[in-house]
Phi, psi and omega in degrees: 000126179291140174262131182238130181260127182236141174290136181215103185066230179265003182237179172247149172240151178246130179236155175252130177232131180293147184302327181288347179251007184243119179278323181177175179235124177260121183252125179283149175288340176268106186267349178229136176259126177230133180257116183263352181255152176285166178300320180298318179294322180295315180295315180299316179298320180293321179292320181283339183226065181292154181259116174079006179219159177293159177296152181304319179303321180286325181293326183263358179301135180068012177265137179265341186209144177250136180268000000 
């Protein structure tokens, strides 16, 4: 059974998958994930730079009440 190492949070986990359930393994050239920003910075960056939607500030503009 192949052992596969996956990034999980700040650690890696190793899982076993039987060969009959494994099509292949794609290995990234980036072998370590490192987060250099704090959680607060990541959330702030995401709010200020949303993907595919208007910024929160634009969504609530001219609204008197939020549901």
